[in-house]
Backbone as CSV, one residue per row, in Angstrom:
resi,resn,N_x,N_y,N_z,CA_x,CA_y,CA_z,C_x,C_y,C_z
1,UNK,72.289,185.874,176.268,71.664,186.556,176.797,70.749,185.574,176.988
2,UNK,69.966,185.173,178.036,68.830,185.156,178.063,67.669,185.797,177.295
3,UNK,65.876,184.901,176.825,65.364,186.552,176.376,64.992,186.826,176.920
4,UNK,64.620,186.503,178.567,64.153,187.712,179.765,64.927,189.084,179.372
5,UNK,66.031,188.798,179.716,67.407,189.896,180.045,66.929,190.875,178.753
6,UNK,67.367,189.999,177.743,67.255,190.203,176.463,65.939,191.309,176.185
7,UNK,64.934,191.313,175.985,63.437,192.116,176.257,63.907,193.208,177.205
8,UNK,64.132,193.180,178.391,64.055,194.304,179.370,65.714,195.236,178.505
9,UNK,66.828,194.440,178.091,67.496,195.388,177.614,67.213,196.455,176.891
10,UNK,66.601,195.686,175.570,66.111,196.240,174.367,64.505,197.556,175.097
11,UNK,64.055,197.292,175.706,62.817,198.102,176.873,64.064,199.366,177.173
12,UNK,64.915,199.069,177.706,65.317,199.691,178.248,66.322,201.045,177.633
13,UNK,66.779,200.129,176.165,67.605,201.221,175.289,66.480,201.567,174.810
14,UNK,64.728,201.519,174.768,64.014,202.293,174.051,63.294,203.251,175.073
15,UNK,63.156,203.175,176.511,63.405,203.784,177.096,64.212,205.215,177.022
16,UNK,65.171,204.841,176.714,66.246,205.696,176.805,66.535,206.854,175.180
17,UNK,65.841,206.199,174.428,65.929,207.203,173.205,64.798,207.598,173.368
18,UNK,63.648,206.905,173.785,62.329,207.771,174.322,62.847,209.147,174.720
19,UNK,63.247,208.755,175.621,63.846,210.256,176.631,64.523,211.261,176.145
20,UNK,65.634,210.842,175.329,66.402,211.723,174.459,65.370,212.594,173.367
21,UNK,64.967,211.724,172.699,63.611,212.215,171.871,62.751,213.397,173.044
22,UNK,62.278,212.754,173.682,61.528,214.281,174.669,62.390,215.213,174.586
23,UNK,63.285,215.255,174.877,64.449,216.355,175.594,64.536,216.985,174.003
24,UNK,65.281,216.351,173.278,65.048,217.265,172.042,64.224,217.815,171.453
25,UNK,62.675,217.839,171.615,61.739,218.535,171.249,61.055,219.669,172.233
26,UNK,61.759,219.301,173.275,61.396,220.099,174.625,62.676,221.256,174.030
27,UNK,63.631,221.318,172.928,64.777,222.385,173.242,64.237,223.071,172.283
28,UNK,63.622,221.745,170.950,63.549,223.097,170.033,61.668,223.541,169.795
29,UNK,61.404,223.195,170.725,60.235,224.363,170.702,60.941,225.550,172.072
30,UNK,61.577,225.280,172.630,61.856,226.050,173.282,63.034,227.088,172.375
31,UNK,63.698,226.901,171.495,64.059,227.724,170.619,63.501,227.821,169.363
32,UNK,62.061,227.900,169.531,60.951,227.850,168.101,60.896,229.662,169.511
33,UNK,60.420,229.504,170.191,59.899,230.916,170.594,60.603,231.953,171.260
34,UNK,61.938,231.580,171.366,63.295,232.708,171.264,63.038,232.898,170.202
35,UNK,63.068,232.715,168.810,62.948,232.971,167.475,62.456,233.655,166.944
36,UNK,61.161,233.290,167.805,59.998,233.997,167.173,59.751,235.292,167.904
37,UNK,60.069,234.939,169.494,59.791,236.653,169.719,61.047,237.691,169.373
38,UNK,62.348,237.429,168.929,63.274,238.278,168.674,62.358,238.426,167.302
39,UNK,61.847,237.426,166.279,61.323,238.090,164.865,60.023,239.130,165.379
40,UNK,59.541,239.010,166.477,58.602,239.901,166.908,59.155,241.231,167.113
41,UNK,60.187,241.522,167.430,61.309,242.800,167.697,61.796,242.853,166.658
42,UNK,61.966,242.271,165.964,62.238,242.564,164.046,60.784,243.788,163.396
43,UNK,59.794,242.944,163.762,58.771,243.623,163.369,58.187,244.505,163.873
44,UNK,58.393,245.036,165.356,57.918,245.873,166.218,59.213,247.452,165.551
45,UNK,60.458,246.738,166.020,61.459,248.313,165.873,62.012,248.006,164.277
46,UNK,62.282,247.471,163.881,62.319,247.928,162.359,61.860,247.435,161.420
47,UNK,60.342,247.575,161.531,59.532,248.027,160.723,59.465,247.074,159.859
48,UNK,59.445,245.412,159.854,58.902,244.624,158.969,58.168,243.524,158.959
49,UNK,58.414,243.054,157.591,57.455,242.281,158.025,57.986,240.721,158.524
50,UNK,57.321,239.901,159.247,57.728,238.759,159.784,58.999,238.089,159.067
51,UNK,58.372,237.987,157.541,59.255,237.233,156.654,60.049,237.851,156.448
52,UNK,61.030,239.517,156.344,62.063,239.811,156.168,62.523,239.899,158.082
53,UNK,61.884,239.724,158.979,62.047,239.919,160.580,62.794,238.191,160.240
54,UNK,62.310,237.595,160.040,63.502,236.147,160.145,64.338,235.945,158.704
55,UNK,64.601,236.774,157.567,65.894,237.762,156.781,66.360,237.863,157.741
56,UNK,66.170,238.842,158.537,67.239,239.704,158.979,68.274,238.710,160.726
57,UNK,67.106,238.043,161.098,67.879,237.108,161.803,69.209,236.016,160.945
58,UNK,68.745,235.339,160.205,69.115,234.311,159.660,70.748,236.024,158.420
59,UNK,70.590,236.796,158.173,71.832,237.133,157.507,72.562,237.644,159.016
60,UNK,72.347,238.463,159.728,73.576,237.890,161.193,74.207,237.252,161.596
61,UNK,73.226,236.027,161.981,73.399,234.574,162.181,74.549,234.219,161.390
62,UNK,74.838,234.533,159.820,75.661,234.107,158.839,76.369,234.980,158.891
63,UNK,76.290,236.244,158.991,77.325,237.744,158.972,78.223,237.454,160.222
64,UNK,77.789,236.973,161.070,78.664,237.192,162.399,79.014,235.137,163.546
65,UNK,78.595,234.293,162.339,78.890,232.929,162.392,78.353,232.409,164.041
66,UNK,77.196,233.508,164.112,76.694,233.152,165.672,75.317,232.014,165.072
67,UNK,75.044,231.172,165.859,73.851,230.067,164.894,72.806,231.401,165.725
68,UNK,71.816,230.907,164.593,70.574,231.804,164.764,69.286,232.085,165.807
69,UNK,69.572,230.708,166.757,69.249,231.120,167.805,69.400,231.757,168.908
70,UNK,71.229,231.824,169.105,72.083,232.146,170.372,71.866,233.632,169.434
71,UNK,71.492,234.074,168.248,72.321,235.270,168.077,70.180,236.045,168.448
72,UNK,69.330,235.047,168.241,67.638,235.622,168.673,67.590,235.942,170.344
73,UNK,68.524,235.056,171.030,68.638,235.052,172.526,69.249,236.977,172.653
74,UNK,69.948,237.072,172.161,71.165,238.349,172.180,70.160,239.014,172.071
75,UNK,69.052,239.313,171.311,68.488,240.195,170.977,67.272,240.158,171.860
76,UNK,66.691,239.735,172.654,65.399,239.907,173.454,66.521,239.639,174.636
77,UNK,68.107,239.578,175.351,67.917,240.428,176.286,68.706,241.669,175.748
78,UNK,68.684,242.413,174.806,69.273,243.864,174.385,67.483,244.225,174.637
79,UNK,66.472,243.517,173.923,64.944,243.916,174.481,64.830,244.339,175.864
80,UNK,65.443,243.281,176.240,65.177,243.292,178.071,66.120,243.798,178.635
81,UNK,67.534,244.786,178.769,68.225,245.526,179.028,69.026,246.583,178.434
82,UNK,68.838,246.686,177.371,69.307,247.799,176.588,70.527,247.054,176.214
83,UNK,71.618,245.840,176.679,72.601,245.846,176.250,72.698,244.890,174.733
84,UNK,73.708,245.521,173.726,73.860,244.214,172.552,75.004,244.512,172.274
85,UNK,75.864,243.098,172.048,77.283,243.318,171.793,77.546,244.207,170.211
86,UNK,78.353,244.708,170.001,78.148,246.051,169.324,78.798,244.989,167.598
87,UNK,79.012,243.663,167.645,78.870,243.117,166.011,77.830,242.848,165.933
88,UNK,77.152,242.792,166.948,75.508,242.446,166.495,74.834,243.681,165.960
89,UNK,74.660,244.574,166.512,74.379,245.821,166.422,74.800,245.973,165.402
90,UNK,76.086,246.109,164.629,76.123,246.502,163.295,75.699,245.362,162.070
91,UNK,75.758,244.156,162.642,75.301,243.644,161.575,73.272,243.458,161.483
92,UNK,73.193,243.964,162.629,71.287,244.038,162.847,70.857,245.263,161.762
93,UNK,71.347,246.598,162.102,71.450,247.261,161.363,71.872,247.435,160.033
94,UNK,72.542,246.664,159.958,72.996,246.858,158.241,72.283,245.452,157.736
95,UNK,71.117,244.830,157.808,70.539,243.518,157.846,69.252,244.818,157.648
96,UNK,68.632,245.558,158.463,66.965,246.244,158.561,67.683,247.178,157.500
97,UNK,68.905,247.847,157.208,68.860,248.916,156.518,68.510,247.966,154.766
98,UNK,68.932,246.807,155.179,68.806,245.851,153.608,67.967,245.601,153.222
99,UNK,67.169,245.110,154.403,65.483,244.532,154.567,64.077,245.968,155.047
100,UNK,64.237,246.345,155.704,63.470,247.407,156.213,63.611,248.511,156.193
101,UNK,62.792,249.841,156.656,62.876,251.176,156.704,63.346,251.538,157.180
102,UNK,63.763,251.181,158.925,64.170,252.022,159.477,65.516,251.446,160.407
103,UNK,66.857,252.187,161.269,67.444,251.655,161.680,67.082,251.011,163.041
104,UNK,68.000,251.018,164.328,67.974,250.207,165.546,67.323,251.179,166.278
105,UNK,66.685,251.688,166.839,66.315,252.975,167.956,67.504,252.661,169.412
106,UNK,67.626,253.273,169.658,68.501,253.572,170.786,68.034,252.772,171.696
107,UNK,68.923,252.906,173.046,68.451,251.721,174.118,67.504,253.221,174.565
108,UNK,66.600,252.942,176.185,65.668,253.712,176.767,66.121,254.040,177.665
109,UNK,66.844,255.429,177.803,67.443,255.639,179.351,66.638,255.561,180.082
110,UNK,67.170,255.777,181.862,66.230,255.708,182.999,66.330,256.924,183.525
């Protein structure tokens, strides 16, 4: 391979690596925001501290074998639509019982 071609190939590889890194960072920022919002819901609805809210999400994730980010997304959907899978609701109630003073309130009726 000629020196100019090698440099061009190395540049292309580096650009590809940087684009992949940027994509990973974007996903991390989005994931962080989703988790923070779900923690906020735990604070507001479960009357727990932010640290306890984080622990609740972790507990639910571990007991349901669902990634924490996905648990957070399900909680945000529940906040918008009032729907949450029964297994998540049960684990959420149990985690809040261990960490906080209140059970999950019922979904509002329209």
